[in-house]
C-alpha positions as CSV (number, residue, x, y, z in Angstrom):
1,M,-54.3,56.3,95.8
2,A,-56.0,57.4,92.7
3,F,-55.9,55.8,89.2
4,F,-56.8,56.6,85.7
5,T,-56.9,54.4,82.6
6,F,-56.4,55.6,79.0
7,G,-56.7,53.3,76.0
8,S,-58.9,50.5,74.9
9,G,-58.7,46.7,74.8
10,S,-55.1,45.4,75.1
11,N,-53.8,48.9,74.7
12,A,-55.4,50.1,77.9
13,V,-52.9,51.4,80.5
14,T,-53.7,52.1,84.1
15,Y,-51.5,54.9,85.8
16,E,-51.1,55.8,89.4
17,A,-52.2,59.4,89.8
18,T,-50.1,61.6,92.2
19,S,-52.0,64.8,91.4
20,I,-55.3,65.5,89.6
21,S,-56.6,69.0,88.7
22,V,-60.0,69.4,87.1
23,T,-60.9,72.7,85.5
24,T,-64.4,73.6,84.6
25,S,-65.3,76.7,82.7
26,G,-68.3,78.1,81.0
27,R,-68.3,79.4,77.4
28,E,-69.6,82.7,76.3
29,V,-69.5,84.8,73.2
30,D,-69.2,88.7,73.1
31,S,-72.5,89.9,71.7
32,S,-71.6,93.6,71.9
33,H,-72.4,95.7,68.8
34,L,-70.7,98.7,67.2
35,G,-73.6,101.0,68.4
36,L,-72.6,100.9,72.0
37,G,-72.1,104.4,73.4
38,K,-69.0,105.6,75.2
39,G,-68.9,104.1,78.7
40,S,-71.3,101.3,77.8
41,L,-70.6,97.8,79.1
42,R,-70.0,95.0,76.7
43,K,-72.5,92.3,76.5
44,F,-71.8,88.6,76.7
45,R,-74.2,85.7,76.0
46,S,-73.8,82.2,77.5
47,L,-73.6,79.3,75.1
48,K,-74.8,77.0,77.8
49,M,-71.8,74.8,77.3
50,T,-69.2,73.6,79.8
51,N,-65.5,73.0,79.1
52,Y,-63.7,70.3,81.1
53,E,-60.1,69.7,81.4
54,I,-58.2,67.3,83.5
55,K,-54.5,67.6,84.2
56,V,-52.9,64.5,85.8
57,D,-49.4,63.9,87.3
58,Y,-48.7,60.2,87.3
59,L,-46.1,57.5,87.9
60,G,-45.5,55.0,85.1
61,D,-43.1,53.6,82.6
62,T,-44.9,54.9,79.5
63,A,-46.7,58.1,78.5
64,P,-50.3,58.1,77.2
65,A,-50.4,58.5,73.4
66,I,-51.6,61.8,72.0
67,G,-55.1,61.2,70.6
68,V,-58.7,60.0,71.4
69,D,-59.3,56.9,73.3
70,D,-61.3,55.3,76.2
71,F,-60.7,57.2,79.5
72,S,-61.8,56.5,83.0
73,I,-60.8,58.0,86.3
74,D,-61.6,57.3,89.9
75,S,-64.9,59.0,90.8
76,G,-65.0,61.9,93.1
77,W,-62.7,64.1,91.2
78,G,-65.3,66.6,89.8
79,A,-65.5,65.0,86.4
80,T,-67.4,61.8,86.5
81,G,-68.4,59.7,83.5
82,S,-71.6,61.6,83.0
83,A,-70.0,64.9,82.9
84,F,-66.7,64.0,81.3
85,G,-67.8,61.2,78.9
86,T,-66.2,57.9,78.4
87,K,-63.7,59.1,75.7
88,A,-61.0,61.8,76.1
89,A,-58.5,63.5,73.9
90,C,-55.0,63.4,75.4
91,T,-53.8,66.9,74.3
92,S,-50.3,67.1,75.9
93,V,-47.9,64.7,77.6
94,T,-44.6,65.0,79.4
95,I,-42.5,62.3,81.0
96,T,-39.3,62.6,83.0
97,G,-36.9,60.2,84.6
98,T,-34.1,60.7,87.2
99,V,-31.5,58.2,88.3
100,G,-32.7,56.5,91.4
101,D,-36.2,57.8,91.1
102,Q,-39.5,56.6,89.6
103,V,-40.5,57.7,86.1
104,K,-42.9,60.6,86.4
105,G,-45.1,62.4,83.9
106,S,-48.1,64.7,83.4
107,A,-50.9,64.7,80.8
108,T,-53.9,66.8,79.9
109,F,-57.2,65.3,78.8
110,K,-60.3,67.0,77.4
111,P,-63.6,65.3,76.7
112,S,-64.1,63.9,73.2
113,Y,-67.4,62.7,71.8
114,D,-65.9,61.2,68.5
């Protein structure tokens, strides 16, 4: 089982994760100029920054609140505390329930350094 916690103090809630997806992408900017000739390749420059996003499917009675708060997740998922930080922004949430089944949800988190 994997778990993640979102919130701080008495508002912290731990959820059982049923699926975790970590996306890491680099960031670059197009540094091409108008003087490029026909058939030239566009040029890109790396900003030397990395973008992390964690999508989690979970079981629980509540949904994480949209906003920035303390965030922790079991290690070994590709986004440890040193890479992801200790705070995260919950950017989207869904929660569904079916008669005779557990309440399920999904949430997306991005690192926040507020």
